[in-house]
N, C-alpha and C positions, 0 to 999 in steps of 0.2 A: 490393495497395496499401500493405501493412505492409511488403513489402521493395521497393518502386519496381520494381516488375514489369510495373504495369498500363498500359492504352492511353495513359492523360495524365501518366506520368511524365516526359515530354520538356518538358511544361508546367510541370514544377519549377521556380524559381529557387533554384541552388543556392548563389546568394550567399551567406554567412551573414548574420542579423541580429541584432546585439547586444541580449538581450532580458534579463530577467529574473523567475525562477520566480513573483511575484508580480503581474508584467504578464501571463502565460499564461493564470496563471489567472482573469484579469479579463476575459480575451477569453469574449464574446456564444456559445454553440456552437449550431450548426443548430438548428430545431424539430424535425426528423425524423431518426433513422439507423437501418438497416437495414445486413445484412452486405450486402445487392445497392448500397447506396450508393456511389455513384462517388465519388472525388476531389473536394473542393469547393473551390471558387473560397477565394483568401486563404490561411487556416493553414497549408492541406495543398498548400499551391501556396510555401509557403514554408520557409525552411531557416533555424534558429533556430543562433544560440550564445549559451549561460545557464553563467552560472558558481553552482555549487549547493555546496551540503554533502552528504554522503554519509551515508543513514541505515540500508538494509538490502538486501539482494536475495537473489534465487533464481531457481535454473532450471526454467523452467515445463513442463508437460507437451508442450509444441507446440515443447520446446528452447529458445526464446527466454530471455533473460537478463531477468529483472523489476527493475526497479533503480528503488527508490524514493529521491527528492534533493528536497533542501526548499530554499528561502532561507536562506541563512548566516545571517540575525541572526534566524531564526524557524523553527524546525523544525517546527513545527504546519504551516506553508505547505507541503505536498507537494504533488509531482505523479510522476509514472511517466516513466521513457525505458526503452523494448525494444531487445536486442540481437538480431536476428537470427542464428540457425545457417543460415550458408551454405550449409551442405550441403544443406538442406530445400530440397525445390520452389518454384520462384518466387524464393527467395534466389539459388538456385545460378546462374540466367538473369538475374538484372537488372544493368542497367550498372552499376550501384554494388556491384557484389558487394565487390569488393578494400576501399572504404572502410569498409563493416560487416563483412569479415571482420578487420579491423586494429583497426577500433573494439573488437569482442567480444573479439579477443584480448587488446588491453590493457587489460580488465576483468578477465578471468582473470589474466595478468600481477602486475597492481596489487595487487592484492584479497587479501584472506584466502580459502581455498577456498571456493568458491559453488558449490552442488549441490542437487539435487531433494528436493522433497519438506517442507524447513523453508528459513525464511529465515534469510541470516548478517548478523546486527547489524555496523552498520559504523560509521566513522569519517572524518574527513579530509572531504575539497573535491575538487572538480574542474572541469575545464572542459569540456562536451559540447555537440557539436554535430549535429543534427540536424534532420529535416523533421516539420514539423506534423502531427498527426493526432489526429482527433476519435473517442474512444471511448466506446460506451455505459458508463452506469454500474451496475457489478452488484458491489458490495461490494468491488471487489480493494482492497486494502492498499496506501493510499499516493495514491489517488487522486484528483485534483484534484476543486472543485465543481463544474465544467466539464466535468471527460472530457478534456479536454486531457491529448496524451502528446506525446511526441520519440518516432516510430515509423516508420521505422528510425531508430539513433543512427549517423553518420558518422565518430563522430571522439572519443575520452574521452584526458585526461591530467589527471593530480593525483596526489595523494597519498592512498593507501586503504588503512586501516588496520582492524584488529578495534576492533568498540565497548568502552568499558570495562565490565566485569564489574559486573553488578547488586548493590549494593549487600550484603554480609553482612547476615542478620537470621534469624529463625528460617524462614525459606521450609521449600523450597527454592521455589515457586512463585512466580510475582511477575506483577503486573498492565503486559502491555508496549504496551498500546495502546488509548482509548476512541474511539470514532466515536460521537458523543455528537447529532452533527444530521446525519439522515438525509438524502441527496439528493433535490430535489424539494420541492413543499408537504408540511405535516403534513397526510396528510391522515386518518391513524388506520389504513391499509390496513395486512394482515397485510405487504405487501413491503417499505412504510416500517417497520414496525416492525421487522424483519428488518432492513433495511440498519442498525439503530444495535446496536451491539454490544463488548464489551470483550474484546481478545486475553490470553489468559492463555498464559504460558508455562513451560517445566519446563527450567531453565539447567544442572540435575543431569546427572551420567551413570550416573543409573538411572531408573529408571520409577518412577511417583508417583500412589498409590491416593488418588483424592481422593474416594470417598463419604463423603458429610455434610458435605463441606467446604462457606462459604457466602460469595455474593457481596454486596454489599449498597451502596443509595444513601446519600447524607445524611437523608434522609427515612424511609430503614430499610425500605424494599423488599427482600425478601431472595429470592434464587434457592440452593437448595442441591441441590449437585452429584448426581445419581444414581450406580450403581453404572458408576464411570468411572475409566480409567486411560491417564494421560497421559505420550506414551513420553517417553525420557530425549532432549533438545534438540527437542522437537516444541511446538508451540503449537493451541490451542483457541480459537474464538470462543465466548464469551456472547451468543447472540441475545436480543434484546426479545419479539421475537412468538413465532409455534408453528413447528412445522416438525419433519421427523427428525432424531432426533438420533444424531452419528456421531464417528469418531474426532476429528475435525477441528471438527465443531460443535455448540454444542448450545444449545435451545431456554427459554428464561424461560418462555414462552406466556404471559406478560402483554398483555390487550386494549388496554393505554394507554402512553405511552413511557416510561423510566425515566429516562434522562439528560439532565439539563437542559441547552438550549442556552447557560446563559450561566453554568454554573458548577455543579457537584458535586464529590461524593466519592466514589469506589468503593473500597471496602473487603475484601479475601480473608480468609478466616479460615479456619483448620483445622478438624476436626469437633470439634477440645474445645473451640473459641472462641479459642485462641490466634492474636491478628493474623500474618498471615504478609505482607502487603503491602498499601498505600495508596497510591493515586495521587489527587491534587485538581487541577481546574482551574480557571480564571477565565476567562470571553468575556464580558465586559458589552455588547457591540455586536455579539455573536453574528458577528465575521465569519471564524472558523475553523469545519470543522467535526470535528476530531478532535484527539488530543493524542498523543506519546511518552510514555510513561512514564518 
């Protein structure tokens, strides 16, 4: 379905409707989604054209380009656009193969180098056309609160530039994103706690040993980094709940939520106590779920 190679592809209306990121984020998602769920009426039968700000992109394990876009006037309002690899099964046989291939090529041609393993931070704006798709929310970067995506994208045009480098300071690690309002009800489950996270990135050209570094909120709840090395140009998510640490994910082990939905401050400190970075957000109406720092 993500490549328009399913049996219901012929039912899709390919005349694009002009909409906004905010509008799409406000649509009501289906009550139940599974890998076998067929194309849904409404959103998944509709082609949308949106004007967006460009935030970040990576090439995923399935070779799709995962592009995070946002409302131009509010970069906290994000959603995901995916550009399939038309050499892969499904996309290769799609009636819309040519459009998908052209859209993907436009991203690679217009943007800084986008590759696997890490996100390329972007700036600029674009007009993107794509078919609506409901995805399950599983902590993916830039996901809309209702899981809506444009998947696949059928056209891309705009100005895509590298993001401005992070401000110089005592770094080099910096706070890139805080996902402070986990999807769904705040039921206190470990899955919900783990969907609350802070993304730390290392923009330097060398690895960074982070043992003894700390991350804390305004109420002084403190996470202390274990023996951990952050590779050059890579990022790690610090999840609130419990899990198995890896090179891309660390776990606070808290039994309750850390980051306030209405506003908070995250502070990252070196092992010696020097502040490396700080990111504050304010969302008194709780209309967003994350912030890019």
